N, C-alpha and C positions, 0 to 999 in steps of 0.2 A: 552814363560809362558806359560801353557796349562789351563784354567781354564774351568771344565765342570758344567754347568749349568744343573742342572740333575731336576729341576723344576722351575716353571713357575714363575718367577720372575717381574717386574715391568721391560718394554722393557726401561726407561730410566736407569734402572740398568746393564743389559746388553748390551746397546751404551756406556755406561760407561766404564766397561771392555774392548769394543773393541776400545779403544778410547787409552788405552795404549800401548805406545809404546813396541813392544817384546809380546806383548798378543795374545796369539790363543785363540779364544773363541768358545767351542762347548755346543750347545743347544742341548740335548737330554731329550724329555719329558714323562715320562710313562716308561719308561723302566725298564724291571724286573732284578730282582737281579742277574743272570745270565749276562746281557746284562752290569749292571753296573761294574761287574770286569773286563771284559774285557775292558769297557770304561778307567776304573783308571789305566792303566797298566802305561800311560805316564805322567800322569795329576799333576802339580804342586798345585791346588786347586778346591772344588768343594764347590758350593752353593747347596744349597736346600731350602726347605720347611718344610713342613710337610709330604709329600707323601714318599717319596724318604727315606729308610731305608740304614743309614750308619753304616753296622754291623762290628763285630773285625773283619770278613774276607777281608770285603775291604782291610785293612791298608797293610797289609802282600803285597796285588796285587798291589798296589800303591807305588814303592819305592822311588816316586821323591814327592808326598804329603806333602806338609807343611803346610797347612791348609783348614778347613771344615766350612764352613759358611753357617751358619743358619737364615733366613730372618722369623725373629717371635723371640718370650719368651724362649718359651721353647726346651730343646736340647732332649726329648725323645725320637726320632728319630736315633739320631747318639750314638752310642757307647764311650762316652769320655774316660772312663777306661783305652779301647785302643789304642785309639785314644792319649790318654796320653806315654802308654806304646811304642807307635813306633814314640815320639815327633812330634804328629800331635798339631796344635792349633785348638782349637774349641770354635766360635765365636757368638754370636747372637746377637740381636737387640733389647733390653728389654724396650726401652722407645716407642719405633715406633706405638705401638696399644694400647696407652693410653687412649687419646681421646676416639679412636675407640669402645674400650670396656666400656667405663664408660655411651656412648651413646649410647651403644646396652640394657646396662643394663635398663638405664633409661627408654626406649621404650618400654621393659617388664615391669617395673611399670606401666607406663602410660597404657599399657595393661591389666593389673593386676586391675586396678583401674576400668579403661572403657574396655569393653570386645568387642574390636572395630574389631579384626579378628573373633571374631564368627558372630556377626552382621556383615559383611561383604560376609562371607559365604549364611548366614541363605540371604541374599540380592542376592547374584549370584544363590540359589535354585529358586526364583521367590516368594521370600518370603514378608512381610510388618509385621516385629514383633516389634516391638517397648518394647513391655512390658517384653517381656526376657531379655535386656540387658541394663536393667539398670545401673550404676555404684554407684561410691562414689568419694570423691573428693580429691586429697593428700592434701589441705592446711589445714592447725591445725591436720594434723595427724601429728604421731609419725615413723619416719623413723630409724631401727635398721641397723648400718652399724657391720659386723662381718670383723672385719680388715681394717685398716685406712691406708692403703699406697699408691701409687703412684694413682689408680683405682678408690680406695676407695675413698683416698680423693676428687678424680674429680667429684663422685658421690656426694658427702656430699652437694658441692658447689651448684650443680644444684639442688640437693631438699631446701637449703636453699633458695633459687632464687622463689620457689614454694610455700613459706612461710609454710615446714613442720618444727617439731622442728627435731634435728639429736642426737641421743644416736650413740658412737661409745665405739664396744668394740673388744680393743688391749691390749692385756698382755703387750706389750713390745713399748706402745705408753708411753710417758712422759705425764704430766696430763698437764706442759705448753703448750707444742704443741696443744692437744685438745685442751685448751682455744684459744690460736690463729686464730685456726681452725674453732672456734665458734660455737663447736660440743662440746657434755656433753661424758666426759669418764667414762665408767660404768664397771661394772662385763658382762658376758655374763649373767648371772640368773637375771639383770635387763634389759637387750636387749630383753631377750624371756619371760618376767612377762609385759614389758609394752610398746613395739614398734605394731604399726597396721599393720609394713610393715618389712621383713626383708632382704637384702642382703648381699652376703657372699664373700668376695673378699682376701681368705688365699690360700696362696699355701696347693696344698695336701702333708702332713706329715703324719708319723702316730698319734701325737698329733691331727690333724685336722681333718684325717679318722672317717666321722661320727659324728662331734663333732656335727649335730643335726641329732638326732634318735628318736625312740619314747618318750622318759624321756625328751626330748627337747621339742616336741609339746605338750605335757602334760600339759607342767609348760606357755606356751604360750596362749595369749587374745583367744577365738574361734572366726570366721572370721580373721585368720593371714593372709595375701600374701605376698607369698617366692619366690626368685628369688635366681638362681644360673648362672652367667656369667663368672665364676673363673677356676674349677674343679669339674668334676664329683669325686661322693666318698666324699664331703665335707658335703654334703645333703643326708642320707638313705634312697635311691630312695625307697625301701618295707614300707618304713616307713610313706614317704612323700606322699605316694599312699593311703597308709589305713587313713591318715587325710584326704586327701582331698574326699575321698570317707564319713568320716565321718560328714566332715563339720568343723571341728574344723583349715582347711585349706580352704582357701575362692576361693583363687584360689595360682596359680603358676605360674613362667615363667623360662625355663630351656632353656640353652643355651651347655651346658655341662654334660656328663651322665658317670657315672658308667664305660660301656662299650659303646666304637664308632666305630661306628655308632651304632648310638640303633636299637635293634630289633626289626623287624617288627610286631613281635605280644607281644611286651609290652605294657602294659596295661597303660600308660603315654600315649600312642598313643587315646585310647580309652576313655578319663575323658576329658570332653567337660570345666574342670572348667581351662586346664592349656595350656598355649600358649608354642609351643618349636620350636627352630632353629637348623640347622644342625652346632652346634660350629661355626658360623660366629663373632665370637668378633671382630677378625681384619680383617674380611672383608669390608672394604671402598676402594675406590680408592686411597682414601690420604694415609691410613693405609697402602697398598700393596705399595704404590710408593715410601712413605719414606723407611721402611723397605729394601724394593728392592735397592734404591739407596744407603742406607747404608751400607747393607752387601757390596754390589761391592765396594765403596770406601775402604770399611776394608780389604778388600781379598787384594787389589790393594795395600797398606800399607803394609801389611806385605812381598809381592812378592818382593816389591821393598827394602824391609829390614828397614821398617819405622818403626813406634808404633805399637804394639800390644793394640789394644782397644777392651772391652765387650767380652776379653778373660773369657770363664768359666773352663778353665786348666790352666795354666801357668797368669802368670803377664807381665807388660810393661816394662820388661827389656830385656836386649839383650838376645846372645848366649851366650858369654863366659862366662857373670854374672850368666845365668840361672844353665849355667853346674855346677859351684861351691857352690850354694845356693839352686839348685834342691833337696836333703836331710832335706835340713832345711825351706821348702815351705811346704813338706809332715808332716812335726813333728809339724809344726806353725800350718795345718791347723787343727790337731787332737786334740793338747791342746783346741783349739779355740772352737772346737763342745763340747770336753771334760767340759770346764768350763761352757759352757751353759746349759748343762742336769743337772748340779749338782748346777746350783746356780738358786734363785728364776726368776720367769721375771722381776720382774721391778728394770732393773739396772740401773746407775746412770751413771758409768764411767767403761773401759774397761783400766784396767794398764798391760803395757806390756814390759819389763826387760831384758834387753840382756847383758852375761857376759861370758868371754874368747874372743877367738879369733874374734868370729861373731862381734865385735865393730870395727873389722877392717875392715868389709865391709859396703856396703848400704844392711840395712837392711829395706830397703822401701817395698819387694815384698816379706820379709816373714811375715811384720805387716799386710799387706793385705792379705795374705794367712788368718792369726790368726784370722782378720774380718770378712773374707770370712767363715772359719770354723764356728765362733760361729753363726753368720747370719742363715747358710745351714739349720736349721731345723725352722726358724723364716721367713723369705723369701724367701725360695724354690728355685726355677729357678731362681727367677729375681734377685739374687745378682751374683755378679761376683768380678772379681779383680780390676776392675775400680772402679764401683761404694760402693763397700762395705763401706766406710766411710762416703758417701754421705747416705747411708741407715742407717747408726749407728745415724747419724745428726739427721736424722727425728724422728730417736726414741728417742731420747731426751740421749743419752747415748755419752759421753766423752771420746774421746781415749787418754791414755796418754802411749808417749814409751821414755823408758830412756835404753840407754845403760852404765853399772853398771862398774866402774872399779876395785871395790873389788875383792877380791879374791872368788872364786866360789870351792865347792866341783869336780865341772869337769871342764874339758879346756874347755869345751862349754859347757850354758848352756841357756832355758829361760823359762822364770818363765809370766803366764796369770791369771791374776787377776780380777774377775767380783765383784765389788763393790756395792751395795745398796745403798739409798738414806739416810738408816740410820745409814749408814760405817759400816754395814759387810762385811767378806772379804770372796769370794768364790774364789780357786785358783787349778790350776797344773803347774806342772813345767815336763821338758822333757830334753834329749838330745840324742845325739847320739851313736850306742856305737861301737867299731871294725871297721876291717877292711871295712866292708860292710855297715859301715853307718846307723845300724839296729838304728830305732826308739822309745825310752822307754821313758815310764813315771817318773820321780822318784819324784814324790811330789803330795800331795792333798791334799791341803788344811793345807797344813802347818805341812803336815806329812811326812815322809821320805818312800815312795814304791820304790817297783819296777818293774814293770811289763812290756810286750809287749805292742806298742801304735798298736794297731792293734783289729781286730774283735768285740765283745761285751764283755764289766765290769760288772760287778756286783759291787757297790761300798756302804759298810756298817761299820758305825760308831756303837758298839755297847761296853757295860759294859765289861772291861778284865776281865770275870771269866772262869774256867775250864768248857770245852767242847763244846764251842761256834763255831770252826774250825768243829768237828762233827757235831755240831746241822741243820749249812748250809751246809755242804755236803750230810747231808740224804736227807733235804727237795730236795736238787738238784737230790739227786741220785733219788727219789720215783717221782718225776717230768722226768723223764730218761733227766735229764739234765749233759751233761761231761765238768767235770773242765778242762780245759787246762792249766791254770797258776793261781799259788796264792802268793798274796804276802800280809804280816804280818805287823803292827806297833804299837806302844804304847809309851806314853813319862813316865807313870811310872807305876809301876805295881798295879792292882787293879785298878787304872783310866779309861779313855776313849781307848778303841782301833782299830784303822782302817785294815780293812780285804780289799782285792782288789782282787777280783776270776775272770778269763777271762776263759768264756764259751763257747761251739762249738755252743748251741743254744740258742735261748731269753725262759728265762723259765713264762711258763703259768701262769694266771692270779691267778690260785689257792695258788701256788707257791711263786709267788710275797706277797699273801695275808698274807700266813703262817708266811713269812720271817720279814714284816715288822709288823708283829703282834705281834712277839717275843717280853716277855717281857723287854729282856736283850738288844735288835736293838733299838736304837735310831735315826737310817737314814740309809734307804736303796735307792739307784738310779742304775735302769737300764742303760747305758751308751753302746751308738752304732757308735764305731767311719768312 
């Protein structure tokens, strides 16, 4: 088995691979894309960090390739869809940089309170200027944490040790979990209004992009100090620059940026009240050693036919079972993400029910796919088939799986229900159609629909009255949005009806407002599968 180590990982990780019987290890750091295509012709595994890009062109050039391992959390530099299409497992190491990133965040927090980097630069320039570098204390100040996952939780522990009051905004976090961590679970608006310091620890998704923008800064205390060691784009850089110049934000610390590397002419470089680091979140000897050893172990396990761990595109199941259940994994992931997008943020229970021939198989892999789909827009790159149940548990969401012996309208059927603490149920059901096993959505919130489980969906609940199809079609037409497919459903004439519209492009904000503002439309959700 030949393993290509394309980026420099821990020497202990490389040594571990070399010690495996029958393994040949090739270290080729800093290779050009053309050189990578040459090297992969006879390799069975590739280990990368963030430098080397494993593009769609790599997979047809590597007929023996079985696994790509990323020594780190993200897999932005790996074309996961292309890997899946070629049957290649993609794995990462989601837990390896938790402490490193939490400690860097707290380093930025301290530097935001006490301008140590600026004072050091002044000293190196030959000055002795004590008055210009006065700071403030963390003790008894309020820290707002936006996103209380693994890293946010570790930051909270450290803040409590410094005597800070900790507020946490995480729309998916159960109140009981916040209480157990000794933090106050509050709304984002409360964090913005009350916090002296804010740190963000969310994945970058459509919902979190520019979460902290001009309007958010306007609601904050004057003199706020804000930090981002998570993902560039959560804080809008142009808004931050304006707030820093006006004094609305007294100090900031950034390890990540909207575009990396940060442009040489970026205004952020010229602001004295900003501490910048070049994406060092995982850059500690301990973290790099940990992820290097971990990814080496995971690659070795896969090549020896063992358990697949921390995979982002396949569950931990053997190849024979994967061949049977493969189409259901895709369907399950789409049902999970559909339900998450039509349900409110606070969910107490995720209930999954299987009918028909599916109950004859071990559906654990499909369940993991559903859970991962549900968490995809919540936890981002952190979630995979292995840790999805743990992440649900951290959010206070109880998963329940049932294999029903009752008859269903389809030979195989999967239903996913998200249940709120108040008992409200939001659901989606799906099946596979035809010899090609095409995934179809056949039910939403108890209404019978039929639409392809792919692309972009507009899910509408409206008063059943004449002209609604034309009204929605006209609004989308004026917005230059083409309708690919449509399904209509109602229980009784004149009651409420469901309309599921599959579109080629995402409606703009004006079109969405017009649809949501229509007097006959009770609910409108735009869903991306």
